[in-house]
N, C-alpha and C positions, 0 to 999 in steps of 0.2 A: 322065820329065819333068825339066827339067831347074831343081833349085831353088837357093839363095844363102841366106844365113847372116848378118844381121848384129847389131850392135853399137856400142854408145857408149864411150866413153875419155874418157881426159883426160889427159895429160899425157905424149908421147909421151918416151923415153931411148933407151940407148943408140944401136943402130942407125937409128932415124927420128929421131934428135936429134944427128947425129954433129959441132955448137958446140959441145955443154953445155953450152948458153941454158937456164938455167930460168925458168920465165915465172911471174910471183907468181899469175898468177890466169888457169890456161893455160884454150885455147876445147876445146871439147866437138867427139868428130870419132864420125861415121859409120863405122863397117869393115865393108865387104864382104867375105865367104870368097866364089868360085864357082870351079867349074872350068871347067877348059878343053878341049873334045876332043870327041870323040864315040868313040873307041874306048879297050877300058881299052888299059896303064896312064895312071890320070888324071892329074892332076898341079892339084891347088889352090892358086890363087893370094891375094892379097889385094890391096886396091884402095880409094878410097877413095871413101864412095856420097854425101855433101854436097854436093860440088861436080859442076856439068853436068858440066866432063872427067870424072870419076873416074880420076882417077891412081893407078896401082896404087902398091902400095907392092913397087918390086925391091926396095927391101936386104932383104926376108922371102925373097926366094927363091918356090923354091917345095915345097909339100909331097903326100905320098903321100897324107893324108887329111886329109877339113876336119875333123874335129877336131887334129892333129898341126898344122894352118896357123891352125888357131883359141886354142891354147896357144901359139905363136908369137907372135901378136897380142895375147896377154893380158901377154906375156913384155916385147914392146916399151911398153910404158903404164904410167905410175905407178897408174893407177886404170882399173876398169871399171864404169861408171858401168848397164852394163842386162844382162841375162841377151839370149847368144846368140837372134835367133828368127828362122826360115823365112821363106824369101819365093820366090816365082814369078817369072821371070824379066820379068816386066812390075811387080816392087815394090807386088805385093797377098801382105798375109801368109796363110802357111798356117797351118793345123791340126796342129801337127805328129803331131797321135794317128789323125790319118787319116794319113798318110805313113808309110809304108815302104823301107828301106834294102833292097835284096837284097847280098848277102856282093863280089858286083864291082861297090860302088859306084853304083849305078843306084839313082833310087828312082820307085815309082808309088804313083798314090792306093789306098788300101781302100774296100771299097765299105762303109757303114757296115750294121752289122745295127742289122734294126728286128723287133717282135712283129709275128704275121700280126693280121687281123683276121676274121674267121668264115668267111671266103669266098674259095675261087679267083677266078679273075678270065682269061677268054682261054683259047683251045680248047683250050693243052695239058696247062694243070691248072699250069706250072709259075709261075706268078708270080701273087702273094699284093698283097689290099688290107691294110695294115698300119693298125696302132692311130692311126699321125698322116696314116690319108689317100694315100699316093702307095701307087704299083705296083711293087714291085722283084719281081726272081725267085728262086728258091726258096732258092737259097745265101746268100743274105742276111738270110736270118730265124729268129730262134732263139725258141721257145719259151718262151710265158708262166712258165712253172713250173721254167724250168731256172735253172740253175744261176748261168749267167752272163748277167750283164745285157748288154743294149742297145747300139748305140753311140749312135743317135739317141735325142736328151734326151727327145720329146715320147713315146715310144716305151718310157720308163725309165719314166716312170711308170705306164707301163697294166702293169709286167713288176713294180714296187715292190707294186703294191695285193696282188698277191697272197701270202698269208700262207709265213712259212717250214717251216712245218710240211710243207704240199701242195709243196711243191718235187720234184722228181726226187731222187732219190740216187743220186751221184757214182760211177760205175762203180768 
């Protein structure tokens, strides 16, 4: 899955302000860090996300990782007004807790974990109805008595109802 990162900044300096003119009240700019290419080695670039033209900030060049490019963008402005947030290519915000990056720089969605209700569903026995009333595969199931809480907020409430002394001991 392809992702972008966005944050808001104010007051371009150095590379993004070659004239050196200082605005008394500089406008807020939303900057987007994005990846170009589908095969490693990937390169990350920055562009303006506010306008419909999405002008690339070529003065910042390219970077091998999104973290490096985010640092370069932050250095090119006087102040950062918001934290970096992750978005999909359609501009919808993503929950970073449910996204995982592999060592090659590819992103994928993690399947949220749940707590199973009492019954199995399906012929194979590998699917369970959960406390939040969805059906998931066995790989997404956590024990109510386990040490690790499930990702699903509704299922977490069921997990929290079990007293600490009844939890399974860690090996």
